[in-house]
N, C-alpha and C positions, 0 to 999 in steps of 0.2 A: 504494500500500500504506500502511495506517495505521501511524503510529509512536506508540507508547504515550506519548511525550513531547509529542505534538501539542497536547494539552489545556493544557500549560504556557504556551503562547503566547496563550491565550484569557483572557477575563475570567470563566471559570467557576470552580467550587469555592467554598469558604468565603471570604467577603470578597473575592471575585474582582475586583470593581470597584476596590477600594483597592489590591490587589496589582498589578493591571495598570497602575494609575496611578503606581506607585512610592511610595505613601504610607508614610511612617514617622512619622506624627504621630498621626492618629486611631487607627491600628492599630500596635501595637508601638512606642509612643513610647519614646525613650531617657531613662531616669530615673536619678537618683542611687540607688545600691543600698541606701542606709541608709533603712529605712522609718521613718515617724513621722507626727506630725500635720502637719508641713510637710516638703517635700522639694524638691530642686533639679530644675528642669525648664527647659531652654533657657537656663540661666544665671540663672534667677530662683528665688526661694523662693516656692513655691505652697502653699496650704492643701490638704492631701491628703484626699480623700473616697473613694478607690478602693482602699485597703489594708485587709485584714481583720484588722487588729491590735486586735481588740475590747477587750481589757482591758490594753493598753499594755505587753505583755511583750517586744515587739521591742526596746525601749530598756533593758530591765532589766540593770543592771550586774552583779548577782550571777550571772545566767544566763550572761552573756558571760564572766565569770571562770571559771565551771565549764567552759564550752566551751573556753576558752583552755588551761586546765589539762589537759583531755582530749586536746587536740592535742599538748601537751607530753609527756603520758604515753604516748599511743598512736599519734600521728601521724595522717595522713589515710587510711591504708590498712587500719587495723585495724577489725574482723577481716577476714581474707582468706577468701574462699570463701562458699558458701551455708550456710544454717542446717543443711541436711541433711548437710553434709560437715564443713568445718572452721571455719564461721563462727558456731557456736553458743557463747555464753558465759553465765556465771552472771549477768553484768550484764543481758543481754537477758531472761533468765528472771526476774530480780528485778523488772525494770520491768513485765514482763507480769503478774506477780503483783499488783503495786500497781494496775495498770490494771484488772484483774479486780475487785479490791475497790472501786475507784472506781466502776466500772460496775455493781456489785452482781450480778456473775455468777460462775460457778464458775471460769472460765478466760478468758485473753485471748491474742492472738497478734499480733505486730508485722508491719507491712508497710513497705516502703521508701517507697512513694508511696500517697496516698489513692486516686488513680485506679486504679492497678494492684491495690490491695487489693480494690476493689469488683469488678473484672473477675475476680480470682482466686477470691474467695469464691463468687460466683454460679455461675461456670462449673464450680467443683469440686463443687457440690451439685446442680445442675439439669442434666438431660440427657434421654435417651430417655423419652418418654411423660409427662414432667413438664410443668407449665404455669407460666410466670411472668406475673404480672399487674402492670402498670406504670402508675403515675400519669403522665398525659400531660405534665405539667410537670417531670418528673424530670430531673436533671442528665444530661449526655451520658455520664458514666461508667456510669450505671445503664442507659441505652439500649444502650450498647455491650456491657455485661455480658449483657443480655438477648439480644442478637444472637449472642454467643458461645454462650450456652446453646442457642439455636435451631440453631446449626450442629452441636450435639451431639444434636439430636433433640427438643429441648423446643419447646413452642408458646408464642408470645407473645400476650398479650391486653392491651389498654389500657383504662383507665377515666378519665372526665373528672376533671379536677383537683379533689381533695378532695370529690368528689361521692359520698356514701355510697349513694345510691339506685342510681347507675350501677355502683358497685363491687359491690353486692349482686347486681345483674342479671348482671354478668359471672361472679361466683362461682356463681350458680345454673346458668348455661349450662355452665360448665366441669364442674360436678359431675354433670350429666346423663349424660355418657358418660366419666366420669373413669377413667383407667387408672393414672396416676402421682401424684406429689405436686404440691402447689401452693405457690408462694411469692409473696407480695405485696412489691413493691419500691417504696419511697418515700423521700423526704427527710424529715428531721425539721423543720428550718427551711428553707423554699425560698429558696435563696440569691439568686435574681434578684428575687423579689417581696417577700420578707420575711415571708410568712405562714406559719403553723404547720400541719403535718399534723393532721387530725382524728383524733388518735391513739386516744382512747377509742372513737370510732365504728369505726375500722379494727380495733382489738383485738376488739370485739364480733363483727364480721363474720368475722374470721379464725378465731375460736373456733367460731362457729356453723357454718362450712363446712369446718372441719378443714384450714385452711391454715397456713402459716408466714409470719412477718413479718420482713423485713429493713429496717432503717432506716439510711440514710446521714445521720448527724447532724453533718456538717462544720461547719455554721453554728450548731449548738446546743450542742455540747460546749464547756465552759468559759464559756458565755454564759447558758444557761437552766438552771433547776432548782437545788436546794440544792447548794451547793458546786460549782456548774457541771457537775453530772453529766449535764445534757442534757435533751432533750425528754421522754424517758420519765419521768424523775424529776419534771419540771415538771407533767406530767399525773397523776402517781402510778400509772403503769402499767408501770414499768420491768420488773417481774417477768413481765409478759405479752409482752414483746418477745423474740422468739426469737434474733435476731441484731442486736446493736447495734454499729454501726461509727462510729468517731470519727477525725477526721484531726487532724494537728498543724500544718497549714498556715495555720490561722486563729487562734483564740484562743491556741493554744500557740506561735505565732510560730516554727515550725520546719519540719520536713518529715517525711513519713511518715504512718502511720495504724495503727489497731488494731481488731480485732474481738473482741467479748466475747460468750460464750455458754456453754452447758453443756460440760463437759469433753470428752465424746465427740465433740461437734460440732467443737470447736476442734482436737482431734487429727486428725479427718478433713481439715479445711482445711489444717492444717500439712503433711500428707502428700500433698495433692492439688491445692492451689492453685498452678498452674504459674507464675503471675507472681511467686511467691516461692520455690518449690522450686528454680527454675532461675535465681535472681537472687542477687547478692551480698548478704550480710547487711547490715542497717542499720548504718552506721558508728558507732564508739564515741563520736565527738564528739557525735552526736545522742542516743544512748542516755543518756549522762551528763547532757547539757544538759536533756533531757526529764524526767529523774528530778527535777531541780531545779525545772523549770517546773511539774511536777505539784504541787509544794508550794504554789507561788503560786496556781495555779488553785483548789486546795482551800480555801486561806485567802483567796480573792479576793472576798469579799462586798463589801468597801468599794470595790474596783475596779469591780465590776459595778454598784454603785449609781451611781457617777459616770458610767459608760457609759450607763445608762438615763436619768439626768438630762440628759445631753448630747443623747441621742436625742430626748427630749421637747422640749427647747428648740429644736433644729433643725427638727423637724417643725412645731412651733407657729409659729415664725418664718416659715417658707415658706408655711404654710397661711394665715396672716394676710395674706400678700401676694396671695392668690387662687390659688396653685398647688394642684393636687389631690394630696394625699398618699395613697398607697395604704393600704389597711386592714390592713397587716402588723402582727402582734402581737409581732414581734421588734424589736430595735434598728434593723434595716435601714430606711432612709428611702427609699422609692420615690416619686419626684416625677414626676407625669405632666403633660405640656404638649401641647396641641393644636397640630398643625403645618399643618392645612389639607389638604383632599382633593387639591389639585392638585400638591402637592410632598411625596412620601412621606418621603424621608429628608433632603432638602436643608436644611430648617429646623433639623432636629436637629443636623446637622453644623455649621451656623452658630452655633447656641447653644453647642455644645461649644467651638468656637474662641473665641467671645466670653468665656466663663467662664475659659478657660485664659489668654487674653490679659490678663484682669483678675486673674490669679494665684489662681484657684480651679480646682483640678484635679478634674474629674469624668469619668465614662465614660457615654456615652449608649447606650441600647438602643432600636433602631428596628425597623421592619418588616423581616423577617417575624416577629421574636420577639414584638413587640407589634403590635396591629392597625394597619393603615394610618391615617394621620391623627393618630397619637400618637407622642410621644417620651417615653421614661422615663429619668430619671437615677437610677441605683442608688447611694446614698450610704451610707457606713459610719461612723456616729459611734462614737468610741472613748473609752476612759478618758483618753487623752492629750490630746484636744481641750479647749480652754478656751472661756470666754465670748468671748474676743477673736476666735478663729477662727470661732466660730459667728456672731458679729455681722458680721464682715467678709463672710462668705458670704451672709448674708441681704441685706446692703446691695448686693452685686454682683447677686444675683438680682433685686432690686428695680430696679436700673438697667437690667439686661438686658430686663426686661419693658417698660420705657418706651422704651429705645433701639431695640429690635427690633419695637416695636408689637405685642407678643404679645397674644393674646386675654385678656380679663379672667379668664375661668375656663372650665373644660370645660363643655360643654352636656350635656343629658340623654342624647343619643345617645352621647357620649364616655364618660359614666359607665357606661352599659350595657356598652360595650366593655371598660372597666377591670374591671368586676365579673366579666365573663366570663373575663378573664385569671386572676382569683383563684379563682372558684368555679364557673364555667360555669353560673351561675344565669340563669333567664329571668324577666323582669318580666311 
């Protein structure tokens, strides 16, 4: 007789090989909890390129003081209960009002976690006879939200990443026998690859085919657009975005998220998003800290300029060494390295170990996320990094290339693979 726990003894599931091997290094490494440009890892100070602290607010002393005062005033339990019952406060409502103004929408609503926010929003709006159309490169929270909508009777369709021709083809097919509503689900800045959604093109198509658009702009809010308003503002189409979702776990250096939209839509979500209706309210320590953080985000043009400068320096330094830098238009630096066809992930693992042993902390992305024969390092330049950390990193990457006898550069076949990761284009 099969035991439901039998699978736990195998190497199946996510990262099963590493779990079965007892790995606690490449997966779930133990880190110093204080985020920054450098962090403690295995007793050493390493240059950190895996923390989404885009504009350096994780180290901000004024935000820390506000948070400390909030703990002094309210403790860690306040408020008690869900927003629907006893956990709704004027502080929450005031922050939502500010976030709505920031997003240039009528209203906004807070969530405790970004992941749970996406699940709650999509599942509350999409159900029987509706269709959700998802970019194939979208984050796991969007894919899971679509699955939840499917369980309520919605249909899921996918389109090739950022491919407007394919998106239009899907919309045409959906509209042939359409019975319900249609929602397009995308990221604003794709967090793994660093490229931007073709937002002007998507807006044109969603209006042409009478669909709605949801954007998860976790890596765009605080980073892109005037005053850090995000990807919609960056492209000048924020008024055409139906549901704008931003999280606090990246540039805001906190936790939680918010959705901004028309008032009636926000009211519907507030009463129907089960991931928040049946959850405890966002704690006051975060509400008060985020209110202060929002000030720094809005006034953060100088911080963003430093971030962009650091991103350019890192990308140029690695590109000059012969590494292939992905065509992302955001600060995210995606570094592609060929690993050879006979060793899918082994070379990538060895490169990660080499870099970390040389006090450069990176995270590698390997097959099946990227095509076999390639390894991608997703690196996050921030305002906090300096020329010292950038130069150290470039020097270690140079030594790694020599010591590991890495290929001089990607070949034409590799470039085709990389381009398909970003655009699904054909040569």
